[in-house]
MARBA-3410 file (N, C-alpha, C, O; in Angstrom, 1 decimal):
178
0.8,-1.2,0.0,0.0,0.0,0.0,0.9,1.2,0.0,1.9,1.3,0.7 ~ 0.5,2.2,-0.8,1.3,3.4,-0.9,1.1,4.4,0.3,0.0,4.3,1.0 ~ 2.0,5.3,0.5,1.8,6.2,1.6,0.7,7.2,1.2,0.6,7.6,0.1 ~ 0.0,7.7,2.2,-1.0,8.7,2.0,-0.3,10.0,1.6,0.8,10.3,2.1 ~ -1.0,10.8,0.8,-0.4,12.1,0.4,-1.1,13.2,1.3,-2.3,13.4,1.3
-0.2,13.9,2.1,-0.7,14.9,3.0,-0.2,16.2,2.5,1.0,16.5,2.3 ~ -1.1,17.2,2.4,-0.8,18.5,2.0,-1.0,19.4,3.2,-2.0,19.4,3.9 ~ 0.0,20.2,3.5,-0.1,21.2,4.6,-0.1,22.6,4.1,0.6,22.9,3.1 ~ -0.9,23.4,4.6,-1.1,24.8,4.2,-1.0,25.7,5.4,-1.8,25.6,6.4 ~ 0.0,26.6,5.3,0.1,27.6,6.4,-0.5,28.9,5.9,-0.2,29.4,4.8
-1.3,29.5,6.8,-1.8,30.8,6.5,-0.9,32.0,6.8,-1.2,33.1,6.7 ~ 0.4,31.6,7.1,1.4,32.6,7.3,2.6,32.3,6.4,3.0,31.2,6.2 ~ 3.1,33.4,5.8,4.2,33.2,4.9,5.6,33.2,5.6,6.6,32.8,5.0 ~ 5.6,33.6,6.8,6.9,33.7,7.5,7.5,32.3,7.7,6.8,31.3,8.1 ~ 8.8,32.2,7.4,9.5,30.9,7.6,9.5,30.4,9.0,9.3,29.2,9.3
9.6,31.3,10.0,9.6,31.0,11.4,8.3,31.1,12.1,8.2,31.2,13.3 ~ 7.2,31.0,11.3,5.8,31.1,11.8,5.5,29.9,12.8,5.9,28.8,12.6 ~ 4.8,30.3,13.8,4.3,29.3,14.8,3.4,28.3,14.1,3.4,27.1,14.4 ~ 2.7,28.7,13.1,1.8,27.8,12.3,2.6,26.8,11.5,2.1,25.7,11.3 ~ 3.7,27.2,10.9,4.6,26.3,10.2,5.1,25.3,11.2,5.3,24.1,10.9
5.5,25.7,12.4,5.9,24.8,13.5,4.8,23.8,13.9,5.1,22.6,14.0 ~ 3.6,24.3,14.0,2.5,23.4,14.3,2.2,22.4,13.2,1.9,21.3,13.5 ~ 2.4,22.9,12.0,2.3,21.9,10.8,3.3,20.8,10.9,3.1,19.7,10.5 ~ 4.5,21.2,11.3,5.6,20.2,11.5,5.2,19.2,12.5,5.5,18.0,12.3 ~ 4.6,19.6,13.6,4.1,18.7,14.6,3.0,17.8,14.0,2.9,16.6,14.3
2.1,18.4,13.2,1.0,17.6,12.6,1.6,16.6,11.7,1.1,15.4,11.6 ~ 2.6,16.9,10.9,3.3,15.9,10.0,3.8,14.7,10.8,3.6,13.6,10.4 ~ 4.5,15.0,11.9,5.0,13.9,12.8,3.9,13.1,13.4,4.0,11.9,13.4 ~ 2.8,13.8,13.8,1.7,13.1,14.5,0.9,12.2,13.4,0.4,11.2,13.8 ~ 0.8,12.7,12.2,0.1,12.0,11.2,0.8,10.7,10.8,0.1,9.7,10.6
2.1,10.7,10.9,2.9,9.5,10.6,3.3,9.4,9.2,3.3,10.4,8.4 ~ 3.7,8.2,8.8,4.3,8.0,7.5,3.4,8.5,6.4,2.3,8.0,6.2 ~ 3.9,9.5,5.6,3.1,10.1,4.5,4.0,10.7,3.5,5.2,11.1,3.9 ~ 3.5,11.0,2.4,4.2,11.8,1.4,3.7,13.2,1.6,2.5,13.5,1.3 ~ 4.5,14.1,2.1,4.1,15.4,2.5,4.5,16.5,1.5,5.6,16.5,1.0
3.5,17.3,1.2,3.7,18.5,0.3,3.3,19.7,1.1,2.3,19.7,1.8 ~ 4.2,20.7,1.1,3.9,22.0,1.8,3.5,23.0,0.7,4.3,23.3,-0.1 ~ 2.3,23.5,0.8,1.8,24.4,-0.1,2.5,25.8,-0.1,3.0,26.2,1.0 ~ 2.6,26.4,-1.2,3.1,27.8,-1.3,2.0,28.7,-1.6,1.4,28.7,-2.7 ~ 1.7,29.7,-0.7,0.6,30.6,-0.9,1.1,32.0,-1.4,0.4,33.0,-1.3
2.3,32.0,-2.0,2.8,33.2,-2.6,2.1,33.3,-4.0,2.7,32.9,-5.0 ~ 0.9,33.8,-4.0,0.1,33.9,-5.2,-0.2,35.3,-5.5,-0.2,36.2,-4.6 ~ -0.5,35.7,-6.7,-1.0,37.0,-7.0,-2.3,37.3,-6.4,-3.1,36.3,-6.1 ~ -2.6,38.5,-6.0,-3.9,38.8,-5.5,-5.0,38.5,-6.5,-4.8,38.7,-7.7 ~ -6.1,37.9,-6.0,-7.2,37.6,-6.9,-7.7,38.8,-7.6,-7.9,39.9,-7.0
-7.8,38.7,-8.9,-8.3,39.9,-9.7,-9.0,39.3,-10.9,-8.4,38.6,-11.7 ~ -10.3,39.5,-11.0,-11.1,39.0,-12.1,-10.6,39.4,-13.4,-10.8,38.7,-14.4 ~ -10.1,40.7,-13.5,-9.6,41.1,-14.8,-8.3,40.3,-15.2,-8.2,40.0,-16.4 ~ -7.5,40.0,-14.3,-6.3,39.2,-14.5,-6.7,37.8,-15.0,-6.2,37.3,-16.0 ~ -7.7,37.2,-14.3,-8.2,35.9,-14.6,-8.8,35.9,-16.1,-8.5,35.0,-16.8
-9.5,37.0,-16.4,-10.1,37.0,-17.7,-9.1,37.2,-18.8,-9.2,36.6,-19.9 ~ -8.1,38.0,-18.5,-7.0,38.3,-19.5,-6.0,37.1,-19.7,-5.6,36.8,-20.8 ~ -5.7,36.5,-18.6,-4.6,35.5,-18.6,-5.0,34.1,-18.2,-4.2,33.2,-18.3 ~ -6.2,34.0,-17.6,-6.6,32.7,-17.0,-6.1,32.6,-15.6,-5.5,33.5,-15.0 ~ -6.3,31.4,-15.0,-5.8,31.2,-13.7,-4.3,31.0,-13.7,-3.8,30.2,-14.5
-3.6,31.8,-12.8,-2.1,31.7,-12.8,-1.6,30.3,-12.6,-2.3,29.5,-11.9 ~ -0.4,30.0,-13.1,0.2,28.7,-12.9,0.4,28.3,-11.5,0.2,27.1,-11.1 ~ 0.8,29.3,-10.6,1.0,29.0,-9.2,-0.3,28.5,-8.5,-0.3,27.7,-7.7 ~ -1.4,29.1,-9.0,-2.8,28.7,-8.5,-3.1,27.3,-9.0,-3.7,26.5,-8.2 ~ -2.8,27.1,-10.2,-3.1,25.8,-10.8,-2.3,24.7,-10.0,-2.8,23.6,-9.7
-1.1,25.0,-9.7,-0.2,24.1,-8.9,-0.9,23.8,-7.6,-1.0,22.6,-7.2 ~ -1.3,24.9,-6.9,-1.9,24.7,-5.6,-3.2,23.9,-5.7,-3.4,23.0,-4.9 ~ -4.0,24.2,-6.7,-5.3,23.4,-6.9,-5.0,21.9,-7.2,-5.7,21.1,-6.7 ~ -3.9,21.6,-7.9,-3.6,20.3,-8.2,-3.1,19.6,-6.9,-3.4,18.4,-6.7 ~ -2.3,20.3,-6.1,-1.9,19.7,-4.8,-3.0,19.4,-3.9,-3.0,18.3,-3.3
-4.0,20.2,-3.9,-5.2,19.9,-3.1,-6.0,18.7,-3.7,-6.3,17.8,-3.0 ~ -6.2,18.7,-5.0,-6.9,17.7,-5.7,-6.2,16.3,-5.5,-6.8,15.3,-5.2 ~ -4.8,16.3,-5.5,-4.1,15.0,-5.5,-3.8,14.6,-4.0,-3.4,13.4,-3.8 ~ -4.1,15.4,-3.0,-3.8,15.0,-1.7,-4.9,14.1,-1.2,-6.1,14.2,-1.6 ~ -4.5,13.2,-0.3,-5.5,12.3,0.4,-6.1,13.0,1.6,-7.2,12.7,2.0
-5.3,14.0,2.1,-5.7,14.7,3.3,-5.0,16.1,3.3,-3.9,16.3,2.8 ~ -5.7,17.1,4.0,-5.1,18.4,4.0,-5.2,18.9,5.5,-6.1,18.7,6.2 ~ -4.1,19.6,5.9,-4.0,20.2,7.2,-3.7,21.7,7.0,-2.8,22.1,6.3 ~ -4.6,22.5,7.5,-4.5,24.0,7.4,-4.2,24.5,8.8,-5.0,24.3,9.7 ~ -3.2,25.3,8.9,-2.9,26.0,10.2,-2.6,27.5,9.9,-1.8,27.8,9.0
-3.4,28.3,10.6,-3.3,29.7,10.2,-3.4,30.6,11.5,-4.2,30.3,12.4 ~ -2.6,31.7,11.5,-2.8,32.6,12.6,-4.1,33.4,12.4,-4.7,33.3,11.3 ~ -4.4,34.2,13.3,-5.5,35.2,13.2,-4.9,36.5,13.1,-4.1,36.9,13.9 ~ -5.3,37.3,12.1,-4.9,38.6,11.9,-6.0,39.6,12.1,-7.0,39.5,11.4 ~ -6.0,40.4,13.1,-7.0,41.4,13.4,-8.4,40.8,13.5,-9.3,41.3,12.9
-8.5,39.7,14.2,-9.7,39.0,14.5,-10.3,38.3,13.3,-11.5,38.1,13.2 ~ -9.4,38.0,12.3,-9.9,37.3,11.1,-8.9,36.4,10.4,-7.8,36.2,10.9 ~ -9.3,36.0,9.3,-8.5,35.1,8.4,-7.3,35.9,7.8,-7.5,37.1,7.6 ~ -6.2,35.3,7.6,-5.1,36.0,7.0,-5.4,36.3,5.5,-6.1,35.5,4.9 ~ -4.8,37.3,5.0,-5.1,37.7,3.6,-4.6,36.7,2.6,-5.2,36.4,1.6
-3.4,36.1,2.9,-2.9,35.1,2.0,-3.7,33.8,1.9,-3.9,33.2,0.8 ~ -4.3,33.4,3.0,-5.1,32.2,3.0,-6.5,32.5,2.3,-6.9,31.7,1.5 ~ -7.1,33.7,2.6,-8.3,34.0,2.0,-8.1,34.1,0.5,-9.0,33.7,-0.3 ~ -7.0,34.7,0.1,-6.7,34.9,-1.3,-6.6,33.5,-2.0,-7.1,33.3,-3.1 ~ -5.9,32.6,-1.3,-5.8,31.2,-1.9,-7.1,30.6,-2.1,-7.4,29.9,-3.1
-8.0,30.7,-1.1,-9.3,30.1,-1.2,-10.1,30.8,-2.3,-10.8,30.1,-3.1 ~ -10.0,32.1,-2.5,-10.7,32.8,-3.6,-10.2,32.3,-4.9,-11.0,32.0,-5.8 ~ -8.9,32.1,-5.1,-8.4,31.6,-6.4,-8.8,30.2,-6.6,-9.2,29.8,-7.7 ~ -8.7,29.3,-5.6,-9.1,27.9,-5.7,-10.5,27.8,-6.1,-10.9,26.8,-6.8 ~ -11.4,28.7,-5.6,-12.8,28.6,-6.0,-13.0,28.9,-7.5,-14.1,28.6,-8.0
-12.0,29.4,-8.2,-12.1,29.7,-9.6,-11.6,28.6,-10.5,-11.7,28.7,-11.7 ~ -11.1,27.5,-9.9,-10.5,26.4,-10.6,-11.6,25.4,-10.9,-12.4,25.0,-10.0 ~ -11.6,24.8,-12.1,-12.6,23.8,-12.5,-12.4,22.6,-11.6,-11.3,22.2,-11.2 ~ -13.5,21.9,-11.2,-13.4,20.6,-10.6,-13.5,20.6,-9.0,-13.5,19.6,-8.4 ~ -13.6,21.8,-8.4,-13.7,21.9,-7.0,-12.7,21.0,-6.2,-13.1,20.0,-5.7
-11.4,21.4,-6.2,-10.4,20.5,-5.6,-10.6,20.1,-4.2,-10.2,19.0,-3.8 ~ -11.2,21.0,-3.4,-11.4,20.7,-2.0,-12.7,19.8,-1.7,-12.8,19.3,-0.6 ~ -13.5,19.6,-2.7,-14.8,18.9,-2.5,-14.5,17.5,-1.9,-13.8,16.6,-2.5 ~ -15.1,17.2,-0.7,-15.0,16.0,-0.1,-13.6,15.7,0.5,-13.4,14.6,1.0 ~ -12.7,16.6,0.4,-11.3,16.4,0.9,-11.2,16.4,2.4,-11.6,17.4,3.0
-10.8,15.3,3.0,-10.6,15.3,4.5,-9.6,16.4,4.9,-8.5,16.4,4.4 ~ -10.1,17.3,5.8,-9.3,18.5,6.1,-9.4,18.8,7.6,-10.5,18.6,8.2 ~ -8.3,19.1,8.2,-8.2,19.5,9.6,-7.7,21.0,9.6,-6.9,21.4,8.8 ~ -8.4,21.8,10.4,-8.0,23.2,10.6,-7.6,23.4,12.0,-8.2,22.9,13.0 ~ -6.5,24.2,12.2,-6.0,24.5,13.5,-5.3,25.9,13.4,-5.2,26.4,12.4
-4.9,26.4,14.6,-4.3,27.7,14.6,-3.3,27.8,15.8,-3.4,27.2,16.8 ~ -2.3,28.7,15.6,-1.4,29.1,16.6,-1.3,30.6,16.6,-1.1,31.2,15.5 ~ -1.4,31.2,17.7,-1.3,32.7,17.8,-0.6,33.2,19.0,-0.6,32.4,20.0 ~ -0.1,34.3,19.0,0.6,34.9,20.2,-0.4,35.2,21.3,0.0,35.3,22.4 ~ -1.6,35.5,20.9,-2.7,36.0,21.9,-3.2,34.8,22.7,-2.8,33.7,22.5
-4.1,35.2,23.6,-4.6,34.2,24.6,-5.7,33.3,24.0,-6.0,32.3,24.7 ~ -6.3,33.6,22.9,-7.3,32.7,22.3,-6.8,31.8,21.3,-7.5,30.9,20.8 ~ -5.5,31.9,20.9,-4.9,31.0,20.0,-5.4,31.1,18.6,-5.2,30.2,17.8 ~ -6.1,32.2,18.2,-6.5,32.3,16.9,-7.9,31.8,16.6,-8.3,31.5,15.5 ~ -8.7,31.7,17.7,-10.0,31.0,17.6,-11.0,31.7,16.6,-11.6,31.1,15.8
-11.0,33.1,16.6,-11.9,33.8,15.7,-11.5,33.6,14.2,-12.3,33.4,13.3 ~ -10.2,33.7,14.0,-9.7,33.4,12.6,-10.0,32.0,12.2,-10.3,31.8,11.0 ~ -9.9,31.0,13.1,-10.1,29.6,12.7,-11.6,29.5,12.3,-11.9,28.7,11.4 ~ -12.5,30.1,13.0,-13.9,30.1,12.6,-14.1,30.6,11.2,-14.9,30.1,10.4 ~ -13.4,31.7,10.9,-13.5,32.2,9.5,-12.9,31.3,8.5,-13.5,31.1,7.4
-11.8,30.6,8.8,-11.3,29.6,7.9,-12.3,28.5,7.6,-12.5,28.1,6.5 ~ -12.9,28.0,8.7,-13.9,27.0,8.6,-15.1,27.5,7.7,-15.6,26.7,6.9 ~ -15.5,28.7,7.9,-16.6,29.3,7.1,-16.2,29.3,5.6,-17.0,29.1,4.7 ~ -14.9,29.7,5.3,-14.5,29.7,3.9,-14.4,28.4,3.3,-14.5,28.2,2.0 ~ -14.3,27.3,4.1,-14.2,26.0,3.5,-15.6,25.4,3.1,-15.7,24.4,2.4
-16.7,26.0,3.7,-18.0,25.5,3.4,-18.3,25.6,1.9,-18.7,24.6,1.3 ~ -18.2,26.7,1.2,-18.5,26.7,-0.2,-17.5,25.9,-1.1,-17.8,25.5,-2.2 ~ -16.3,25.6,-0.5,-15.4,24.8,-1.2,-15.7,23.3,-1.1,-15.1,22.5,-1.7 ~ -16.6,23.0,-0.1,-17.1,21.7,0.1,-16.1,20.7,0.7,-16.1,19.5,0.4 ~ -15.1,21.2,1.4,-14.1,20.4,2.1,-14.8,19.5,3.2,-15.9,19.9,3.7
-14.3,18.3,3.4,-14.8,17.5,4.5,-14.0,17.8,5.7,-13.0,17.1,6.0 ~ -14.5,18.7,6.5,-13.7,19.1,7.7,-13.9,18.1,8.8,-15.1,17.7,9.1 ~ -12.8,17.6,9.3,-12.9,16.6,10.4,-13.3,17.2,11.7,-12.7,18.2,12.1 ~ -14.4,16.7,12.3,-14.9,17.3,13.5,-14.0,16.9,14.7,-13.2,16.1,14.6 ~ -14.3,17.6,15.8,-13.6,17.3,17.0,-13.2,18.6,17.7,-13.6,19.7,17.3
-12.5,18.5,18.8,-12.1,19.7,19.5,-11.2,20.6,18.7,-10.4,20.1,17.9 ~ -11.4,21.9,18.8,-10.6,22.8,18.1,-9.2,22.8,18.7,-9.0,22.6,19.9 ~ -8.2,23.0,17.9,-6.8,23.2,18.4,-6.4,24.6,18.1,-6.1,25.0,17.0 ~ -6.4,25.4,19.2,-6.0,26.8,19.1,-4.9,27.0,20.1,-5.1,27.1,21.3 ~ -3.7,27.0,19.6,-2.5,27.2,20.4,-2.3,28.6,20.8,-2.0,29.5,20.0
-2.6,28.9,22.1,-2.5,30.3,22.6,-1.1,30.6,23.2,-0.3,29.6,23.5 ~ -0.7,31.8,23.2,0.6,32.2,23.6,1.7,31.4,23.0,2.6,30.8,23.6 ~ 1.6,31.2,21.7,2.4,30.3,20.9,3.9,30.5,21.1,4.6,29.5,21.0 ~ 4.3,31.7,21.4,5.7,31.9,21.6,6.3,31.1,22.8,7.5,30.9,22.8 ~ 5.5,30.7,23.7,5.9,29.9,24.8,5.7,28.4,24.6,6.1,27.7,25.5
5.1,28.0,23.5,4.8,26.6,23.4,5.7,25.8,22.5,5.6,24.6,22.3 ~ 6.7,26.5,21.9,7.7,25.8,21.0,9.1,26.1,21.6,9.4,27.2,22.0 ~ 10.0,25.0,21.5,11.3,25.2,22.0,12.2,25.8,20.8,11.7,26.1,19.7 ~ 13.5,25.9,21.1,14.4,26.4,20.1,14.5,25.5,18.8,15.0,26.0,17.8 ~ 14.1,24.3,18.9,14.1,23.4,17.8,12.8,23.3,17.1,12.5,22.5,16.2
11.9,24.3,17.4,10.6,24.4,16.7,9.7,23.3,17.1,8.8,22.9,16.3 ~ 9.9,22.6,18.2,9.1,21.5,18.6,8.2,22.0,19.7,8.6,22.8,20.6 ~ 6.9,21.5,19.7,6.0,21.8,20.7,6.3,21.2,22.0,6.7,20.0,22.1 ~ 6.1,21.9,23.1,6.4,21.4,24.4,5.2,21.1,25.3,5.4,20.6,26.4 ~ 4.0,21.4,24.9,2.8,21.3,25.7,2.1,20.0,25.4,1.6,19.8,24.3
2.1,19.1,26.4,1.6,17.8,26.2,0.1,17.8,25.9,-0.4,16.9,25.1 ~ -0.7,18.7,26.5,-2.1,18.8,26.2,-2.3,19.1,24.7,-3.1,18.4,24.0 ~ -1.6,20.1,24.2,-1.8,20.4,22.7,-1.4,19.2,21.9,-2.0,18.9,20.8 ~ -0.3,18.6,22.2,0.2,17.4,21.5,-0.8,16.3,21.5,-1.0,15.6,20.5 ~ -1.5,16.1,22.6,-2.5,15.0,22.7,-3.7,15.4,21.8,-4.2,14.5,21.0
-4.2,16.6,21.8,-5.3,17.0,20.9,-4.9,16.9,19.5,-5.6,16.4,18.6 ~ -3.7,17.3,19.1,-3.2,17.2,17.8,-3.1,15.8,17.3,-3.5,15.4,16.2 ~ -2.6,14.9,18.2,-2.5,13.5,17.9,-3.9,12.9,17.6,-4.1,12.1,16.6 ~ -4.9,13.3,18.4,-6.3,12.8,18.1,-6.8,13.3,16.8,-7.5,12.6,16.0 ~ -6.5,14.6,16.4,-7.0,15.1,15.2,-6.3,14.4,14.0,-6.9,14.1,13.0
-5.0,14.1,14.1,-4.3,13.4,13.0,-4.7,12.0,12.9,-4.8,11.5,11.8 ~ -5.0,11.3,14.0,-5.6,10.0,13.9,-6.9,10.0,13.2,-7.1,9.1,12.3 ~ -7.7,10.9,13.5,-9.0,11.0,12.8,-8.9,11.3,11.3,-9.6,10.8,10.5 ~ -7.9,12.2,11.0,-7.6,12.6,9.6,-7.1,11.3,8.9,-7.5,11.1,7.8 ~ -6.2,10.6,9.4,-5.6,9.4,8.8,-6.8,8.4,8.6,-6.8,7.8,7.5
-7.6,8.2,9.5,-8.7,7.3,9.4,-9.7,7.7,8.3,-10.4,6.8,7.7 ~ -9.8,9.0,8.0,-10.7,9.5,6.9,-10.1,9.4,5.5,-10.8,9.6,4.5 ~ -8.8,9.0,5.5,-8.2,8.9,4.1,-8.4,7.6,3.5,-7.9,7.3,2.4
END
């Protein structure tokens, strides 16, 4: 049997992002898989650009990665009580691609934030954006890593056993759905 294909998507472009660190923990908790890390460095959605040039190749690549994945994990911070611009932009572009790549795709959403709610409001907005894309969001307890600067060590590894237990449960459920 081949390894499942896991796509991770960070709503933050920063290399040292807490959400990228959380996705690293998700990869380890998911277990043996072929992992692809999405690149959200996409042009801003513009209907005129789409009409003149079609869907950009970077968006086509992202849509193919979603389509070909067996499972998707999205981790995103909350910016100003909402979804990050890069993640919303990616969803807007993906909605323009033929074939609805997210449709029925087993997906886990989580967040890590410097604040005390761990990005909860932003996570609700991510979940709302996945509804029209028809992703199969795995239910269960929300994973909102609060005060994220204190939850990862110098090796970018999570140190909080409670968060690791919740993450492990989410990854077990995601693996079972693939």
